[in-house]
MARNU-441819 format. One line per 3 residues: number of its first residue (from 1); their letters; for each residue x, y, z of N, C-alpha, C. Coordinates in steps of 0.05 Angstrom, whole numbers, plus 5000, padded with zeros to 4 digits. Example, Ala and Ser with C-alpha at 12.3 -4.5 7.8 and 13.67 -1.06 7.14 Angstrom:
<rs>
1> AS> 5264 4886 5156 5246 4910 5156 5264 4934 5156  5257 4955 5142 5273 4979 5143 5258 5001 5157 .
</rs>
This chain:
<rs>
1> XXX> 3635 7352 8502 3640 7327 8516 3663 7330 8536  3657 7324 8561 3678 7328 8581 3701 7309 8578  3724 7318 8587 3748 7301 8586 3749 7284 8611 .
4> XXX> 3752 7258 8608 3754 7240 8631 3780 7226 8631  3793 7225 8655 3818 7210 8659 3812 7191 8682  3814 7166 8677 3811 7146 8698 3838 7140 8711 .
7> XXX> 3837 7141 8737 3862 7136 8752 3868 7106 8751  3892 7099 8743 3900 7071 8743 3908 7062 8771  3909 7037 8774 3915 7026 8801 3944 7034 8808 .
10> XXX> 3947 7044 8832 3973 7053 8843 3987 7074 8825  3972 7090 8811 3984 7111 8795 3986 7137 8811  4009 7150 8810 4012 7176 8823 3995 7197 8810 .
13> XXX> 3986 7217 8826 3968 7238 8816 3982 7254 8795  4008 7260 8798 4022 7277 8779 4023 7263 8751  4024 7237 8750 4025 7223 8725 3997 7225 8711 .
16> XXX> 3976 7223 8727 3949 7225 8717 3944 7253 8706  3954 7273 8721 3951 7301 8712 3966 7305 8685  3990 7293 8683 4005 7295 8659 3990 7283 8635 .
19> XXX> 3977 7259 8640 3961 7247 8618 3937 7265 8611  3925 7278 8631 3903 7296 8625 3912 7320 8609  3935 7331 8616 3945 7355 8601 3951 7347 8572 .
22> XXX> 3963 7324 8568 3969 7315 8541 3943 7311 8524  3923 7300 8537 3897 7296 8523 3885 7323 8516  3886 7342 8534 3875 7369 8529 3891 7382 8506 .
25> XXX> 3917 7378 8506 3933 7390 8484 3926 7378 8457  3924 7351 8457 3917 7337 8431 3891 7346 8420  3871 7353 8437 3845 7361 8427 3843 7391 8425 .
28> XXX> 3865 7406 8428 3866 7435 8424 3847 7450 8442  3840 7439 8465 3822 7452 8484 3836 7476 8497  3861 7473 8505 3875 7494 8518 3879 7518 8499 .
31> XXX> 3886 7512 8474 3890 7533 8454 3864 7548 8449  3842 7534 8447 3816 7547 8443 3809 7565 8467  3813 7555 8491 3807 7571 8515 3823 7597 8515 .
34> XXX> 3849 7595 8509 3867 7618 8509 3859 7639 8488  3850 7629 8464 3843 7648 8444 3815 7662 8450  3798 7647 8464 3772 7658 8471 3770 7672 8497 .
37> XXX> 3794 7674 8511 3794 7687 8537 3786 7716 8535  3794 7730 8514 3788 7758 8510 3773 7761 8484  3755 7782 8483 3741 7787 8459 3761 7800 8439 .
40> XXX> 3760 7791 8414 3778 7801 8394 3761 7814 8371  3767 7839 8365 3752 7852 8344 3759 7839 8317  3741 7840 8298 3747 7828 8272 3771 7839 8258 .
43> XXX> 3776 7865 8261 3800 7877 8249 3825 7867 8262  3824 7862 8289 3847 7851 8303 3852 7822 8295  3831 7807 8291 3834 7779 8283 3846 7778 8255 .
46> XXX> 3837 7796 8237 3848 7797 8210 3877 7804 8210  3884 7824 8227 3912 7833 8229 3930 7810 8239  3920 7795 8259 3935 7773 8270 3940 7751 8249 .
49> XXX> 3919 7744 8234 3921 7724 8213 3940 7733 8191  3939 7759 8184 3957 7769 8163 3986 7768 8172  3990 7773 8198 4017 7772 8209 4028 7743 8208 .
52> XXX> 4011 7724 8215 4019 7695 8214 4025 7687 8184  4008 7696 8166 4011 7689 8137 4037 7701 8127  4044 7726 8135 4068 7738 8126 4093 7724 8137 .
55> XXX> 4091 7715 8162 4113 7700 8174 4118 7673 8160  4096 7659 8155 4099 7633 8141 4109 7636 8113  4101 7658 8099 4111 7663 8072 4141 7670 8073 .
58> XXX> 4149 7684 8093 4177 7691 8096 4194 7666 8100  4183 7648 8117 4197 7622 8122 4199 7605 8097  4178 7604 8081 4178 7589 8056 4198 7601 8037 .
61> XXX> 4199 7627 8035 4219 7640 8017 4247 7634 8026  4251 7635 8052 4279 7631 8063 4288 7602 8058  4270 7582 8061 4279 7555 8059 4275 7543 8031 .
64> XX> 4263 7559 8013 4259 7549 7985 4285 7553 7969  4303 7570 7979 4328 7575 7964 4347 7552 7965 .
</rs>
């Protein structure tokens, strides 16, 4: 489904662009495009996810004390 931003009456273009960027961010479209920009091998994907899991576990241990 395409993203549509309707220009309001007397609205500057930069404000409309800002609304569009916020809407794209909320729907995680930019994040998806960046992750799908390059092909990622399954082992690389697994390694990246393990790295994130290790980091979050370290943060939980640090702030659980």
